[in-house]
C-alpha positions in Angstrom: -54.0 91.9 -19.0 -54.8 91.4 -22.6 -56.3 88.3 -24.1 -53.0 87.4 -25.6 -51.1 87.7 -22.3 -53.8 85.6 -20.5 -53.5 82.9 -23.2 -49.7 82.8 -22.8 -50.0 82.5 -19.0 -52.6 79.8 -19.2 -50.3 77.8 -21.6 -47.3 78.3 -19.2 -49.4 77.1 -16.2 -50.5 74.1 -18.2 -47.0 73.2 -19.2 -45.6 73.4 -15.7 -48.5 71.4 -14.3 -48.0 68.8 -17.0 -44.3 68.7 -16.2 -44.7 68.2 -12.5 -47.7 65.8 -12.6 -47.2 62.1 -12.4 -46.7 60.4 -15.8 -49.5 57.9 -16.0 -48.4 54.6 -17.6 -44.8 55.7 -17.9 -43.1 55.2 -14.6 -43.8 55.5 -10.8 -42.7 58.5 -8.9 -39.0 58.8 -8.3 -37.9 57.3 -4.9 -35.2 58.7 -2.7 -31.8 57.2 -3.4 -31.1 54.2 -1.1 -28.4 54.7 1.6 -25.3 52.6 1.0 -26.3 51.8 -2.6 -24.2 49.1 -4.1 -25.8 48.5 -7.6 -25.6 51.6 -9.6 -28.6 52.1 -11.9 -30.6 55.2 -13.0 -33.9 55.8 -14.6 -35.0 58.7 -16.7 -38.4 60.1 -15.6 -39.3 63.1 -17.6 -36.9 65.7 -16.5 -35.6 63.9 -13.4 -33.0 61.1 -13.1 -32.8 58.9 -10.1 -30.1 56.5 -9.0 -27.3 56.3 -6.6 -23.5 56.6 -6.6 -21.8 53.4 -5.3 -19.1 54.8 -3.0 -18.5 51.6 -0.9 -15.3 50.2 -2.3 -14.4 46.5 -2.1 -11.5 45.3 0.1 -8.4 43.8 -1.3 -6.3 41.0 0.0 -3.2 39.2 -1.2 -3.9 35.4 -1.1 -0.5 33.9 -2.0 3.1 34.6 -2.6 5.2 31.9 -4.3 7.9 31.2 -3.3 6.9 31.9 0.3 7.9 35.2 1.8 8.9 35.0 5.4 7.7 37.4 8.2 10.7 39.7 7.6 9.9 40.1 3.9 12.7 37.9 2.6 12.2 35.6 -0.4 14.7 33.3 -2.0 13.9 33.9 -5.7 13.9 36.9 -8.1 10.7 35.8 -9.8 7.6 35.8 -7.5 4.0 34.9 -8.3 1.4 36.9 -6.3 -2.3 35.9 -6.1 -5.0 38.3 -4.8 -8.8 38.6 -4.4 -11.5 41.1 -3.5 -13.6 40.8 -0.3 -17.1 42.1 -0.6 -18.2 41.1 2.8 -22.0 41.4 3.3 -22.3 44.5 1.1 -24.3 42.7 -1.5 -22.4 44.5 -4.3 -23.4 43.0 -7.6 -21.0 45.0 -9.6 -18.2 43.5 -11.6 -14.8 43.7 -9.8 -11.5 44.3 -11.4 -8.0 45.0 -10.1 -5.2 47.5 -10.6 -1.6 46.9 -9.7 1.6 48.8 -9.3 5.1 48.1 -8.0 8.4 49.8 -7.5 8.8 49.9 -11.3 5.4 51.6 -11.9 4.4 55.1 -10.7 0.7 54.6 -11.6 -1.8 51.7 -11.3 -2.4 49.5 -14.3 -5.1 47.0 -14.9 -4.1 43.5 -13.8 -5.6 40.0 -13.0 -4.7 37.4 -10.4 -2.1 36.0 -10.3 0.6 38.4 -11.3 4.2 37.1 -12.1 6.8 39.7 -11.1 10.2 38.9 -12.7 13.7 40.1 -12.3 13.3 41.6 -8.8 16.8 42.9 -7.9 18.8 41.5 -4.9 18.1 43.4 -1.7 21.3 45.1 -0.5 19.7 47.5 2.0 17.4 50.5 1.8 13.8 50.4 0.7 12.6 46.9 -0.4 10.8 46.2 -3.6 7.1 46.6 -3.2 3.9 45.3 -4.9 0.4 46.9 -4.4 -3.0 45.8 -5.7 -6.4 47.4 -5.3 -9.8 46.0 -6.2 -12.0 48.3 -8.4 -15.8 48.3 -8.9 -15.6 48.5 -12.7 -19.4 49.1 -13.1 -19.1 52.2 -10.9 -16.3 53.5 -13.2 -18.6 53.2 -16.2 -21.8 54.8 -14.8 -22.2 58.5 -13.8 -25.0 58.3 -11.2 -26.7 61.2 -9.4 -28.5 60.8 -6.1 -32.0 62.0 -7.1 -30.4 65.1 -8.5 -32.2 67.0 -11.3 -30.8 66.2 -14.6 -29.7 69.7 -15.3 -27.4 69.7 -12.2 -26.2 66.1 -12.6 -23.1 67.0 -14.5 -21.8 69.2 -11.7 -21.6 66.3 -9.3 -18.5 64.1 -10.1 -18.8 60.4 -9.8 -17.0 59.1 -6.6 -14.4 56.5 -7.6 -15.1 53.0 -6.2 -11.7 51.5 -5.6 -10.0 50.2 -2.4 -8.5 53.2 -0.7 -6.1 51.0 1.3 -4.5 48.7 -1.3 -3.0 45.3 -0.3 0.7 45.6 -0.3 3.7 43.3 0.2 7.4 44.3 0.5 9.9 41.8 -1.0 13.5 41.5 -0.1 15.1 39.2 -2.5 18.2 37.1 -1.7 19.1 34.3 -4.1 22.7 33.6 -3.1 23.4 30.9 -0.5 25.9 31.7 2.2 29.1 29.7 2.9 29.8 28.0 6.3 33.0 28.2 8.2 33.9 26.2 11.4 37.1 27.0 13.3 38.7 25.6 16.5 38.1 22.0 15.3 40.2 19.4 17.3 43.2 18.4 15.3 46.0 15.8 15.5 48.5 14.4 13.1 47.9 10.8 14.0 44.2 10.8 12.9 43.4 14.1 11.2 40.2 12.5 9.9 39.0 11.5 13.4 41.0 13.5 16.1 40.7 12.9 19.8 39.5 15.9 21.7 41.6 16.6 24.8 38.7 18.2 26.5 35.1 17.2 27.2 34.1 20.8 26.4 35.5 21.5 22.9 35.0 25.1 21.8 34.4 25.7 18.1 33.9 29.0 16.3 31.1 29.4 13.6 31.2 32.0 10.9 29.8 32.8 7.4 30.4 35.2 4.6 26.8 36.6 5.0 26.5 39.0 7.8 22.7 38.5 8.1 22.8 34.7 8.0 22.2 32.4 11.0 23.0 28.7 11.5 21.4 25.3 11.8 23.4 22.7 13.8 22.9 19.0 14.5 25.0 17.1 17.0 25.0 13.3 16.3 21.8 13.8 14.3 19.9 15.8 16.9 19.2 19.6 16.6 21.6 21.7 18.6 21.2 25.5 19.3 24.0 27.5 17.7 24.9 30.9 16.4 27.7 33.0 15.1 30.8 33.0 17.2 31.9 30.6 19.9 30.1 27.3 20.3 31.0 25.3 23.4 29.9 21.6 23.3 29.5 20.6 27.0 28.4 17.4 28.7 29.4 15.2 25.7 29.2 11.5 26.1 32.3 9.4 25.5 32.7 8.2 22.0 32.3 9.4 18.4 30.9 12.9 17.9 29.7 14.5 14.7 28.6 18.2 14.4 27.0 19.4 11.2 26.8 23.2 10.7 24.9 24.9 7.8 24.6 28.7 7.3 21.1 29.9 6.4 20.4 33.4 5.2 17.1 35.3 6.1 15.6 34.3 2.7 16.0 30.6 3.6 18.9 29.9 1.3 21.1 27.2 2.9 24.7 26.4 2.2 24.5 23.4 -0.2 27.8 22.1 1.3 27.5 22.2 5.1 30.5 21.8 7.4 30.7 18.4 9.1 33.1 18.0 12.0 34.0 14.6 13.4 36.0 14.0 16.6 36.2 11.5 19.5 35.6 12.2 23.2 37.6 10.0 25.6 36.1 8.1 28.5 36.5 10.2 31.7 38.1 8.0 34.3 37.1 10.2 37.2 33.4 9.6 36.3 33.6 6.0 35.3 31.7 4.1 37.9 32.4 0.8 36.2 36.1 1.2 36.8 37.7 -0.6 39.7 40.4 1.4 41.5 43.1 0.0 43.7 45.6 2.6 45.0 44.1 5.4 42.8 42.0 8.3 44.0 40.1 11.1 42.2 41.5 14.6 42.4 39.1 17.4 41.5 41.0 20.2 39.7 40.1 22.6 37.0 42.1 22.7 33.8 42.2 18.9 33.3 40.0 16.7 31.2 36.5 16.6 32.8 36.5 17.4 36.5 40.1 16.4 37.3 42.3 13.2 37.2 43.0 9.9 38.9 46.2 9.9 41.0 48.4 7.1 42.4 51.5 7.5 44.5 52.7 3.9 44.9 53.9 1.1 42.6 51.4 -1.6 42.2 48.3 0.6 42.2 45.9 -0.7 39.5 42.9 0.5 37.5 40.5 -2.1 35.8 37.7 -1.5 33.3 36.0 -3.4 30.5 35.5 -2.6 26.9 33.9 -3.9 23.7 36.3 -5.1 21.0 38.5 -2.2 19.9 41.7 -1.7 18.0 42.9 1.6 19.4 43.8 2.3 23.0 45.2 5.6 24.2 45.6 7.3 27.6 45.0 11.0 28.2 46.8 12.7 31.0 49.4 15.2 32.0 53.1 14.8 31.5 55.9 16.2 33.8 59.3 15.5 35.2 57.9 14.0 38.5 55.4 11.6 36.9 55.9 7.8 36.8 55.5 4.9 34.5 52.5 2.5 33.9 51.8 -0.6 32.0 48.6 -1.4 30.0 47.1 -4.7 28.9 43.9 -5.5 27.1 42.5 -9.0 27.5 45.2 -11.5 26.8 47.5 -9.1 24.9 51.0 -8.3 26.0 51.8 -5.5 28.5 52.5 -2.1 27.0 54.7 0.4 28.9 53.9 4.1 29.0 56.3 6.7 30.4 54.6 9.8 31.7 57.8 11.7 32.3 58.5 14.7 30.0 58.0 18.4 29.7 55.2 19.7 31.8 51.8 19.7 30.0 48.2 19.3 31.4 47.0 17.1 28.7 48.8 14.7 26.3 47.7 11.6 24.4 49.7 8.4 25.0 49.2 5.8 22.2 49.1 2.2 23.6 47.7 0.5 20.5 46.9 2.2 17.1 44.1 1.8 14.6 45.9 -1.0 12.8 46.0 -3.3 15.8 43.8 -6.4 15.9 40.5 -6.2 17.6 40.6 -7.0 21.3 37.8 -6.7 23.9 37.3 -7.5 27.6 39.3 -6.5 30.7 41.6 -3.5 30.4 44.3 -3.3 33.2 46.4 -0.3 33.9 49.0 -0.7 36.7 51.7 1.6 38.1 55.2 0.2 37.7 57.3 3.2 38.7 56.9 6.4 40.8 59.8 8.9 41.3 60.4 10.1 44.9 57.8 12.6 45.7 56.1 12.0 42.4 52.9 10.3 41.2 51.0 8.9 38.3 48.1 10.9 36.9 45.5 9.8 34.4 42.5 11.7 33.0 40.8 9.6 30.4 41.1 6.7 28.1 40.4 6.2 24.4 38.9 2.9 23.4 37.7 2.7 19.8 37.7 0.6 16.7 
């Protein structure tokens, strides 16, 4: 080896030794990159760069939806305000957190901040609902290219792992802003009092319907909640007296009919169940198809039924009619006797008006007596109407 070659080798050995030796007064030796690093930093130490790549993303959660979205995804407004936040848990991540959002209208994520107001969401008529997604992003990670103790010359070949939530928070929104209409059929009707008809059954059967196929119903009977649904609604075990059923259709988004249907009718007093009534010559006959469980029957003249009432104007009798039924007389307190003829075409239930709604108030003892019975015939009474 010549002197020149030895000199060059010595210089190269010195250079490499100087390169690999610790730098006194400049920086401590490079430490191994911490596992699960959260705070991305890097330090240049001669030809080495140390640091870590934060690959632990924050979690994202939706904190509020206004107006409220129900469990089925329905919401009653086309403009919705959505709040969201990031959950760092116990990671200790000190990096700045941002958010990116997208929806049915956006194919890619865009920067956003909580809350986001989403406007003009179309009415849901079926198919895929409108969606909104948000993901939290570690914005410091996006800005720093870190290498896990990788030599500087190789750092560029290792791409920075993105630090965003890989499972974005999502909500589906089915918008319905139109309130349904409510329809009630089968309502008791009569020409004498169409505003307050007498039901000739103690189990009136109504029919509920709406123009919204997905809507349900809320019902109250005399102010108390009553289970109900589309189709037939039978009101059983009703007390005697005034009855009011209110029905409102409600769609899945919570839109309620602003003009609910209110049905009012009157249920007569069932004579076969009236323990306060005093019977003389009458007996109860249990038979289906009549008001309540059956009717009272008398087969002789002079049979009498007595009961008491608070002051009322209107008195009616409910019972069958037929060619072999007799005649009765009715008197309330000190009023005159009113004669009622039960003969006529065969019918299981008719209303016989004794006193109408324009009569003066009377209260006290009500007497019903049999004054005529055809041969082989009888008198039959189901119920009585006593109301102001």
